[in-house]
N, C-alpha and C positions, 0 to 999 in steps of 0.2 A: 697091225703093223704100223710102226711110227714113221711118219714122213720126215726124212732127214733134211732134204733141201727145200726150205720154205721160201716163199716169195718175200721180198722186202715188204714190210707193212704198207708203205705208201703206194707201192706198185700194185698191191692187192686191193687198195682202196677203190671201190667200184665207182664208175661214172654213171650213177643211177639215181633213182628216186624211189620213194615207197611204192610197193606193189599196188596198194590201195590207199587213197587219201580222200577222206570225206569231211567237208566242213558244212555241217547241217544242224540247225537247231533241233534238239531232241534226239540226236543220233544215238545216244547211249541207250535209249529205250529199244533200239533195234540191234544193239551191240552183239548179242548172242549169235544172231544169224551170220554176222560177218566173222566173228571169232571162230565159229564152228568150222570155217573153211581152213583154219590153220592149226587148231588143236582142241582137244576135249578135256585136258587136264591142265589147269591154268593157275599159275602163281601170279597174284596181283601185288605189286609193290609200289607204295606211294607214301607221301607224307600225310600227316593227320588232317591238315586243312584241305589238301587236295582230295583225299578220300571222302571227306565230309561233303565236298561239292559234287563228287561224281559217282560214288559207290552205290548209292541207292538204286539208280536206274541201271547202272552197269551190272550189278549183282543180280537184280531181278531178271534182267534179260538173259544172263548166263543160266540162271536157274530154269527159266522157261525153255531153254534149248538143251537142258540136261547136260550142262557143262560143269564138271567138278572144278571147284576153285578153293584155294587157300589164300591167305593174306599175309603180307609182310609190311610192317610199319617202318618206313625209311626215315632215318635221322642222320644229319651231318653232311659229310662231304662225299664226292665221288672218289672214294678211297678204296684201296685194295681190300681192307677189312669189310667194308660194306658190300663190295662185289662178292666177296666170299660168303657172306651171310646169305645173300640171295641164292648163290649156287648151291649151298648146303641145303637150304629149304626146298629148292626146286628138285634137287636130286632125291631128297627124302620122300617127297610126295609123288615122284615120278612124273613131273610136269613135262608137257611137250610144247608149251608156249608160256612165255613170260610177258606180262602186261605192265608197263611202266606208267604210272599216273602222277601228274603234277607238273613241276617245272623242269628246267634243264638238268639239275642235279639228280633228281629222282629218276628221270628217264634215261640219262646217260649211264647211271649205275645199273639199271635194268638191262640196257643194251649191252654193256660190257659183260655182265654175267651171262647173258644169252649167247653172246659171241664166243665166250670161253667154252660154253657147253655145246656150241653149234646147234642151238635151238632158235626157232623163229621168235621174233619179238614184236609186240604191238605197243602203240603209244596212245595215251589219252592225255594230251596237254590241257591243263586247267588254267594256264597263263600263256601268253605269247611273247615271252621274254627272250627266247633264242630259237634257233632252228633245230634244236636237239631232237624233237619228235620225229623229224624226217631223215636226219643225216646218218651216214654210216661212219660216224666219227664221235669220239668222246674225249674229254680232257680229264685226266686223272690227277688228283691232288693228294698231298700228304694229309695225315689226320688233322694237322693244325692249319690246313687251308692254303699251303704253298703249292704252286704249280709243280707237278712232277713229270708228266709225260703226255704226249698225244697218243691216242689209241685209235689206229685205223682199223676198220672192220671190213669183213668180206661181204657184208650185206647191209642194206638199209632195212629199217623196220618193214615188216610185211604189211602192216595195217596201221594207219593213223586215223583216229576218230576225234574230230574237233567239234565240240558243241560251243558255238560262238556266244551263246547266251551266258555260259559259265564264265567265259573270258570277259564278257561285258560287265559282269558283276564282280570281277576281281579288281584289286587296286590298280589304278591306271599307271602306277610307277613301273609295273612289269611290262606293260605295252610299250611305254617310252623306252625302256631298256632294250626291248626287242627291235624297235625301230632303229636305234643307234647301232646295234650289233649288225642289223641287215645293211645299213648304209655303209658299213665298213667294207662290204663286198665291192662297192663302187670305188671308194677312195683307195683301198689297198690294191684292188685289181688294176686300177689305172697306173698306180706307181710301178707295180711289177711289170705290167705290159710294156711300159715305156722303155724297159731295158731288154726287151725281146726283139731281135731283128726280124725273125720270121715266125710270128705266132701261129700256133696250130689252129685247125678249124674249131676244136673244142674251146680254145681260149677266145677266139673271135665271137663264137656264139655266147659264151659265158659273159663276155663284156657287153654284148648287145642286150642280153637279158638284164645285166646289172644297170645299164642305162635306163631301161624301162622301169626297173625297180626304183632307181633314184628319182626319176621324173614323177612317178606315182606318189612317192613319199613326199616330195615337195608340194604336190597338189592336194593330198588327202590326209597326211599324217596328223596335222593339227586338228582337223575336224574329227578324225577318228579318236584322238585323245580326249577331246571334249565329250564325245559320245560315251566313251568308257568312264569318264569322270562322273557322268550322269547316269551310268548303268543303262544306257540305251544301245540297242543293237541296230545301228544304221548300216547302210550299204558301204559307207567308207570304212567303218570299223571291220566289217566282215572281209573287205578286200585287203586291208592292212594285215589282218591275221594271216591271210593266204600269202602275202608277201613275206611276212616274218618267218613263217614256218615252211611253206611249200616252195615258193620261188627261190628263196635263199638256199634251200637244200640243193636244188638243181644247179644254181649258179656255182656253189662251191664244189659240187661233184664234177661238173664239166670243167671248171677252172681251177682244178686242184693245184696247178702250178702257178696260178696268178691270184685268183680271188679268194683262195683259202688262206688268208693271213698275210701280213707284212708287218710294218712297224707298229701299227695300231694295236694288233693283238700281241705283238712282242712286248710293248709297253705294259699292256694288261698283265701279261705273265710276269714281268719284272716287278710290278706293283704288289704281287702276292707275297713278296718278301717283307712287306710292311704289314704288321699285325692289324693296324687300324683300317686296312683296306678289305679285310676278310668278309665283313658284313655288307659290303657294297655290292650291288647287282653287277653282273658281268658286263652288261651293255653300257653302264655308266663309265666303267673303267676303260672300255673300248672307245667310247665317245671321246673321253679325255685323250686317249692314245691317238685318235684321228688328228686332233689338233696338234699334238706333238709331232706326228708324222708330217703334217703340212709344213711345219717349220723346218724339219729335216730336209724336206724337198725344196726349201727356199721359195715357197709360194708367195705371191704378192699379198701385201697386207689387206688390200681390198677383197681379195678372194677369201682369205682367212676370216675377215670381218663378217662376210656373208654367211659362212659356215657357222661361226659362233652365234650369230644372231638367230639362225634357225635352231641351233641346239638350245639356246636360251628359251625359245618358244616351246621347246619340248621339255623344259624343266631342268636342263642340265647347265650348270655353271662349270665349264671345263677348266678346272684348276684344282690344286690340292686344297686350297681354302674352300672352294665350292663343294668339294667332296668330303670335307671334314677331316682331311689327313694333314698331320703336321708337316709344314714345308721346311725341312731341315736338310743340311748338307748330308747327314747320314742317310736319310730316306732317299735323297737324290742318288747317292752313290749305290745304295742297295738296288734301286730300280734299274739303274744303268748297268750295273755289273751282272744282274740276272738276265736282262733283256738283250744285251749286246750280241751274244752268241746264240740266242734263241733261234730255232729252226726257221721260224717265219721271218724274223728280223733279217736273216741272211738272204732272204729273197728280194730285199730292196735293191734297186738298180745302182745304188751307190754304196761304197763301203762306209758303214756307220761305226763310229767309235763311241766309247763311254763319254768322252768329253763332248762330242756332238749331241748326245742324248741329254746330258746335264744342261748344256747351253740352251737347247730347244725347250726343255722344261722350265728353265728360268725365264725364257721369253714368254711362254704361256702364262706364267704366274705374274709377270710384270703388267699384264693386261687387267688384273683384278683391281 
Protein backbone atom coordinates (compact mmCIF):
# COMPACT_ATOMS: atom_id res chain seq x y z
CA UNK A 1 0.00 0.00 0.00
CA UNK A 2 1.42 3.38 -1.03
CA UNK A 3 1.43 6.11 1.57
CA UNK A 4 -0.19 9.15 -0.01
CA UNK A 5 0.32 11.78 2.68
CA UNK A 6 4.07 12.07 3.17
CA UNK A 7 5.87 14.31 5.60
CA UNK A 8 7.65 17.36 4.32
CA UNK A 9 11.27 16.21 3.83
CA UNK A 10 12.70 18.75 6.25
CA UNK A 11 10.05 17.88 8.83
CA UNK A 12 11.10 14.24 8.51
CA UNK A 13 14.76 15.16 8.93
CA UNK A 14 15.65 13.53 12.24
CA UNK A 15 17.26 15.38 15.12
CA UNK A 16 19.64 12.53 15.67
CA UNK A 17 23.14 11.14 15.29
CA UNK A 18 24.57 7.85 14.02
CA UNK A 19 23.47 4.84 16.05
CA UNK A 20 27.13 3.80 16.39
CA UNK A 21 30.18 6.02 15.90
CA UNK A 22 33.71 4.67 16.42
CA UNK A 23 36.92 6.65 15.92
CA UNK A 24 39.65 4.09 16.57
CA UNK A 25 42.93 3.20 14.91
CA UNK A 26 42.58 -0.18 13.20
CA UNK A 27 38.78 -0.28 13.60
CA UNK A 28 38.28 -1.80 10.14
CA UNK A 29 39.98 -5.01 11.30
CA UNK A 30 36.93 -5.43 13.55
CA UNK A 31 34.41 -4.05 11.03
CA UNK A 32 32.67 -7.35 10.40
CA UNK A 33 31.54 -7.70 14.00
CA UNK A 34 29.93 -4.25 13.89
CA UNK A 35 28.47 -4.68 10.40
CA UNK A 36 26.91 -8.03 11.31
CA UNK A 37 24.54 -6.19 13.66
CA UNK A 38 23.02 -4.41 10.69
CA UNK A 39 23.21 -6.74 7.71
CA UNK A 40 24.61 -9.93 6.22
CA UNK A 41 24.50 -9.02 2.51
CA UNK A 42 26.47 -5.86 1.89
CA UNK A 43 27.09 -3.61 -1.09
CA UNK A 44 30.29 -1.61 -0.63
CA UNK A 45 30.42 1.59 -2.70
CA UNK A 46 33.42 3.87 -2.85
CA UNK A 47 35.98 5.58 -5.02
CA UNK A 48 39.14 3.82 -6.19
CA UNK A 49 41.54 5.67 -3.88
CA UNK A 50 39.22 5.32 -0.89
CA UNK A 51 38.81 1.60 -1.42
CA UNK A 52 42.56 1.19 -1.81
CA UNK A 53 42.97 2.78 1.63
CA UNK A 54 40.22 0.85 3.41
CA UNK A 55 39.05 -2.28 1.63
CA UNK A 56 41.81 -4.73 2.62
CA UNK A 57 40.98 -4.69 6.34
CA UNK A 58 37.25 -4.09 5.75
CA UNK A 59 36.77 -7.01 3.36
CA UNK A 60 38.95 -9.37 5.41
CA UNK A 61 36.83 -8.67 8.46
CA UNK A 62 33.58 -9.11 6.53
CA UNK A 63 34.84 -12.46 5.28
CA UNK A 64 35.82 -13.53 8.80
CA UNK A 65 32.24 -12.84 9.91
CA UNK A 66 30.68 -14.68 6.96
CA UNK A 67 29.17 -11.52 5.50
CA UNK A 68 28.47 -11.67 1.77
CA UNK A 69 29.64 -8.55 -0.07
CA UNK A 70 29.87 -7.05 -3.53
CA UNK A 71 31.60 -3.86 -4.61
CA UNK A 72 30.62 -0.78 -6.62
CA UNK A 73 33.24 1.66 -7.90
CA UNK A 74 31.91 5.19 -7.42
CA UNK A 75 32.87 7.93 -9.87
CA UNK A 76 31.61 11.46 -10.40
CA UNK A 77 28.94 13.43 -8.59
CA UNK A 78 26.17 12.82 -6.08
CA UNK A 79 23.84 12.60 -9.05
CA UNK A 80 20.61 10.74 -9.61
CA UNK A 81 22.29 8.44 -12.13
CA UNK A 82 24.93 7.38 -9.61
CA UNK A 83 22.26 6.90 -6.94
CA UNK A 84 20.38 4.67 -9.37
CA UNK A 85 23.48 2.59 -10.14
CA UNK A 86 23.89 1.75 -6.46
CA UNK A 87 20.18 0.98 -6.08
CA UNK A 88 20.20 -1.37 -9.07
CA UNK A 89 23.27 -3.25 -7.82
CA UNK A 90 21.93 -3.45 -4.28
CA UNK A 91 18.59 -4.77 -5.53
CA UNK A 92 20.21 -7.34 -7.81
CA UNK A 93 22.36 -8.79 -5.01
CA UNK A 94 19.53 -8.51 -2.46
CA UNK A 95 21.65 -6.34 -0.17
CA UNK A 96 20.31 -5.52 3.27
CA UNK A 97 23.02 -2.95 4.05
CA UNK A 98 24.96 -0.43 1.97
CA UNK A 99 28.40 0.77 3.05
CA UNK A 100 29.70 4.08 1.66
CA UNK A 101 33.50 4.39 1.67
CA UNK A 102 35.44 7.58 0.96
CA UNK A 103 34.64 11.26 1.09
CA UNK A 104 31.40 13.21 1.11
CA UNK A 105 30.36 12.48 -2.48
CA UNK A 106 30.77 8.71 -2.23
CA UNK A 107 29.10 8.53 1.16
CA UNK A 108 26.23 10.90 0.29
CA UNK A 109 25.48 8.86 -2.83
CA UNK A 110 25.41 5.63 -0.82
CA UNK A 111 23.18 7.28 1.79
CA UNK A 112 20.73 8.54 -0.83
CA UNK A 113 20.47 5.10 -2.44
CA UNK A 114 19.94 3.44 0.93
CA UNK A 115 17.28 6.00 1.87
CA UNK A 116 15.40 5.40 -1.38
CA UNK A 117 15.44 1.66 -0.67
CA UNK A 118 14.76 2.07 3.06
CA UNK A 119 17.92 0.12 3.84
CA UNK A 120 20.33 0.88 6.69
CA UNK A 121 23.60 2.50 5.63
CA UNK A 122 27.07 2.44 7.15
CA UNK A 123 29.90 4.88 6.45
CA UNK A 124 33.67 4.49 6.36
CA UNK A 125 35.12 7.98 5.85
CA UNK A 126 38.69 7.97 4.52
CA UNK A 127 38.95 11.76 4.74
CA UNK A 128 37.40 14.26 7.18
CA UNK A 129 36.34 16.90 4.66
CA UNK A 130 32.64 17.05 5.63
CA UNK A 131 30.16 15.61 8.14
CA UNK A 132 28.57 13.44 5.43
CA UNK A 133 29.52 10.21 7.21
CA UNK A 134 27.22 11.00 10.14
CA UNK A 135 24.41 13.15 8.81
CA UNK A 136 20.89 12.32 7.61
CA UNK A 137 21.28 14.72 4.74
CA UNK A 138 22.84 14.82 1.27
CA UNK A 139 23.34 17.41 -1.44
CA UNK A 140 22.42 16.20 -4.92
CA UNK A 141 24.09 17.69 -7.99
CA UNK A 142 23.53 17.54 -11.73
CA UNK A 143 25.86 15.40 -13.82
CA UNK A 144 27.99 18.46 -14.58
CA UNK A 145 28.37 19.45 -10.92
CA UNK A 146 25.71 22.12 -10.37
CA UNK A 147 23.72 22.16 -7.14
CA UNK A 148 20.33 20.56 -7.73
CA UNK A 149 18.61 19.88 -4.40
CA UNK A 150 18.92 19.09 -0.71
CA UNK A 151 17.95 15.55 0.22
CA UNK A 152 16.65 15.20 3.79
CA UNK A 153 16.61 11.64 5.06
CA UNK A 154 14.58 9.79 7.66
CA UNK A 155 17.63 8.23 9.30
CA UNK A 156 21.29 8.84 10.02
CA UNK A 157 23.83 6.18 9.10
CA UNK A 158 23.46 3.23 11.46
CA UNK A 159 27.22 2.80 11.76
CA UNK A 160 30.22 5.09 11.24
CA UNK A 161 33.69 3.55 11.43
CA UNK A 162 36.60 6.01 11.39
CA UNK A 163 40.20 4.81 11.27
CA UNK A 164 42.03 8.07 12.11
CA UNK A 165 45.31 6.67 10.79
CA UNK A 166 43.81 6.50 7.28
CA UNK A 167 42.76 10.15 7.59
CA UNK A 168 46.19 11.11 8.93
CA UNK A 169 47.73 9.64 5.79
CA UNK A 170 45.32 11.42 3.43
CA UNK A 171 46.20 14.82 1.92
CA UNK A 172 45.78 17.58 4.52
CA UNK A 173 43.71 19.67 2.11
CA UNK A 174 40.72 17.47 2.91
CA UNK A 175 41.07 18.06 6.65
CA UNK A 176 41.31 21.81 6.05
CA UNK A 177 38.14 21.66 3.96
CA UNK A 178 36.34 19.84 6.76
CA UNK A 179 37.45 22.39 9.34
CA UNK A 180 36.07 25.26 7.26
CA UNK A 181 32.80 23.44 6.63
CA UNK A 182 32.45 22.69 10.36
CA UNK A 183 33.14 26.31 11.30
CA UNK A 184 30.21 27.35 9.13
CA UNK A 185 27.92 25.84 11.77
CA UNK A 186 29.08 28.61 14.12
CA UNK A 187 29.05 31.54 11.70
CA UNK A 188 25.81 30.60 9.95
CA UNK A 189 24.13 29.56 13.16
CA UNK A 190 24.93 32.86 14.86
CA UNK A 191 23.53 34.78 11.90
CA UNK A 192 20.25 32.87 11.79
CA UNK A 193 19.86 32.79 15.58
CA UNK A 194 20.12 36.59 15.71
CA UNK A 195 16.80 36.79 13.85
CA UNK A 196 14.92 34.38 16.14
CA UNK A 197 13.02 36.07 18.98
CA UNK A 198 12.47 32.92 21.05
CA UNK A 199 14.92 30.19 20.01
CA UNK A 200 13.89 26.62 20.77
CA UNK A 201 15.75 24.43 23.23
CA UNK A 202 17.23 22.52 20.28
CA UNK A 203 18.58 25.75 18.81
CA UNK A 204 20.08 26.85 22.13
CA UNK A 205 21.80 23.49 22.58
CA UNK A 206 23.01 23.47 18.97
CA UNK A 207 24.56 26.90 19.35
CA UNK A 208 26.20 25.97 22.66
CA UNK A 209 27.77 22.99 20.92
CA UNK A 210 28.75 25.17 17.95
CA UNK A 211 30.56 27.51 20.33
CA UNK A 212 32.47 24.55 21.80
CA UNK A 213 33.35 23.48 18.26
CA UNK A 214 34.50 26.98 17.35
CA UNK A 215 36.71 27.34 20.42
CA UNK A 216 38.24 23.90 19.93
CA UNK A 217 38.97 24.72 16.30
CA UNK A 218 40.74 27.94 17.22
CA UNK A 219 42.83 26.06 19.79
CA UNK A 220 43.69 22.88 17.91
CA UNK A 221 42.97 23.10 14.16
CA UNK A 222 46.38 24.47 13.12
CA UNK A 223 48.21 21.81 15.15
CA UNK A 224 45.96 19.09 13.70
CA UNK A 225 46.67 20.26 10.16
CA UNK A 226 50.43 20.16 10.83
CA UNK A 227 50.07 16.62 12.16
CA UNK A 228 48.13 15.58 9.07
CA UNK A 229 50.71 17.19 6.79
CA UNK A 230 53.33 15.06 8.53
CA UNK A 231 51.09 11.96 8.48
CA UNK A 232 51.18 11.86 12.27
CA UNK A 233 48.17 10.79 14.32
CA UNK A 234 48.24 13.15 17.30
CA UNK A 235 45.59 13.81 19.92
CA UNK A 236 44.66 17.12 18.26
CA UNK A 237 44.11 15.49 14.87
CA UNK A 238 41.98 12.73 16.36
CA UNK A 239 39.83 15.34 18.13
CA UNK A 240 39.45 17.54 15.03
CA UNK A 241 38.26 14.45 13.12
CA UNK A 242 35.55 13.99 15.76
CA UNK A 243 34.60 17.67 15.45
CA UNK A 244 34.45 17.54 11.64
CA UNK A 245 32.38 14.38 11.43
CA UNK A 246 30.54 13.66 14.67
CA UNK A 247 29.94 16.91 16.53
CA UNK A 248 29.08 18.78 13.34
CA UNK A 249 26.46 16.12 12.58
CA UNK A 250 24.83 16.63 15.98
CA UNK A 251 24.92 20.42 15.68
CA UNK A 252 23.21 20.48 12.30
CA UNK A 253 20.68 17.85 13.40
CA UNK A 254 19.66 19.79 16.50
CA UNK A 255 19.91 23.16 14.81
CA UNK A 256 18.25 22.33 11.54
CA UNK A 257 16.50 25.71 11.60
CA UNK A 258 19.68 27.64 12.43
CA UNK A 259 23.04 25.95 12.00
CA UNK A 260 22.15 23.90 8.92
CA UNK A 261 23.13 26.58 6.47
CA UNK A 262 22.74 30.27 5.76
CA UNK A 263 24.56 32.63 3.39
CA UNK A 264 27.88 30.73 3.44
CA UNK A 265 26.32 27.55 2.06
CA UNK A 266 24.04 29.61 -0.15
CA UNK A 267 27.10 31.20 -1.76
CA UNK A 268 28.64 27.74 -2.14
CA UNK A 269 25.54 26.54 -3.97
CA UNK A 270 25.57 29.63 -6.15
CA UNK A 271 29.22 29.10 -7.09
CA UNK A 272 28.39 25.69 -8.54
CA UNK A 273 27.01 27.57 -11.56
CA UNK A 274 30.64 28.44 -12.39
CA UNK A 275 32.38 25.59 -14.19
CA UNK A 276 35.82 26.45 -12.76
CA UNK A 277 34.49 25.86 -9.23
CA UNK A 278 33.49 22.24 -9.75
CA UNK A 279 36.88 20.76 -8.85
CA UNK A 280 37.18 22.82 -5.66
CA UNK A 281 36.56 21.10 -2.34
CA UNK A 282 33.20 21.86 -0.70
CA UNK A 283 34.76 23.39 2.42
CA UNK A 284 36.90 25.85 0.47
CA UNK A 285 33.84 27.29 -1.22
CA UNK A 286 31.98 27.37 2.09
CA UNK A 287 34.95 29.13 3.70
CA UNK A 288 34.80 31.77 0.99
CA UNK A 289 31.05 31.98 1.56
CA UNK A 290 31.61 32.65 5.27
CA UNK A 291 33.61 35.79 4.43
CA UNK A 292 30.93 36.95 1.97
CA UNK A 293 28.32 36.36 4.68
CA UNK A 294 30.26 38.48 7.18
CA UNK A 295 30.13 41.38 4.74
CA UNK A 296 26.41 40.80 4.19
CA UNK A 297 26.03 41.03 7.98
CA UNK A 298 28.08 44.25 7.96
CA UNK A 299 30.56 42.92 10.50
CA UNK A 300 33.43 45.15 11.66
CA UNK A 301 36.60 45.07 9.55
CA UNK A 302 38.64 44.01 12.60
CA UNK A 303 36.38 40.99 13.07
CA UNK A 304 36.60 40.01 9.40
CA UNK A 305 40.39 40.52 9.48
CA UNK A 306 40.68 38.03 12.33
CA UNK A 307 38.59 35.40 10.51
CA UNK A 308 40.58 35.82 7.29
CA UNK A 309 43.86 35.54 9.19
CA UNK A 310 42.71 32.25 10.70
CA UNK A 311 41.53 30.97 7.32
CA UNK A 312 44.89 31.94 5.79
CA UNK A 313 46.61 29.83 8.43
CA UNK A 314 44.39 26.94 7.32
CA UNK A 315 45.57 27.45 3.75
CA UNK A 316 42.56 29.31 2.36
CA UNK A 317 42.85 32.62 0.55
CA UNK A 318 39.12 33.50 0.57
CA UNK A 319 38.73 35.20 -2.80
CA UNK A 320 38.01 34.21 -6.37
CA UNK A 321 41.68 34.82 -7.15
CA UNK A 322 42.76 32.64 -4.23
CA UNK A 323 40.41 29.88 -5.37
CA UNK A 324 41.51 30.14 -8.99
CA UNK A 325 38.13 31.28 -10.29
CA UNK A 326 37.89 34.09 -12.89
CA UNK A 327 36.57 37.22 -11.15
CA UNK A 328 34.21 38.46 -13.86
CA UNK A 329 30.89 40.25 -13.80
CA UNK A 330 29.30 37.22 -15.41
CA UNK A 331 30.55 34.89 -12.67
CA UNK A 332 29.40 37.31 -9.98
CA UNK A 333 25.94 37.50 -11.53
CA UNK A 334 25.71 33.72 -11.92
CA UNK A 335 26.61 33.16 -8.28
CA UNK A 336 24.25 35.84 -7.00
CA UNK A 337 21.34 34.71 -9.18
CA UNK A 338 21.62 31.07 -8.10
CA UNK A 339 22.24 31.77 -4.41
CA UNK A 340 19.80 34.60 -3.67
CA UNK A 341 16.71 32.39 -3.45
CA UNK A 342 18.49 29.29 -2.18
CA UNK A 343 16.66 27.69 0.75
CA UNK A 344 19.52 28.33 3.17
CA UNK A 345 20.07 31.92 1.99
CA UNK A 346 16.45 32.64 2.88
CA UNK A 347 17.24 31.76 6.50
CA UNK A 348 19.34 34.92 6.88
CA UNK A 349 17.88 37.44 9.35
CA UNK A 350 17.95 40.13 6.66
CA UNK A 351 16.51 40.21 3.17
CA UNK A 352 19.42 39.52 0.83
CA UNK A 353 19.35 40.75 -2.76
CA UNK A 354 21.50 39.89 -5.77
CA UNK A 355 22.98 43.38 -5.61
CA UNK A 356 23.98 42.89 -1.97
CA UNK A 357 25.68 39.60 -2.79
CA UNK A 358 27.62 41.09 -5.69
CA UNK A 359 28.67 44.07 -3.56
CA UNK A 360 29.84 41.77 -0.75
CA UNK A 361 31.82 39.61 -3.19
CA UNK A 362 33.51 42.69 -4.59
CA UNK A 363 34.47 43.76 -1.07
CA UNK A 364 36.02 40.37 -0.45
CA UNK A 365 38.00 40.55 -3.69
CA UNK A 366 39.24 44.07 -2.95
CA UNK A 367 41.21 42.65 -0.03
CA UNK A 368 43.46 40.59 -2.32
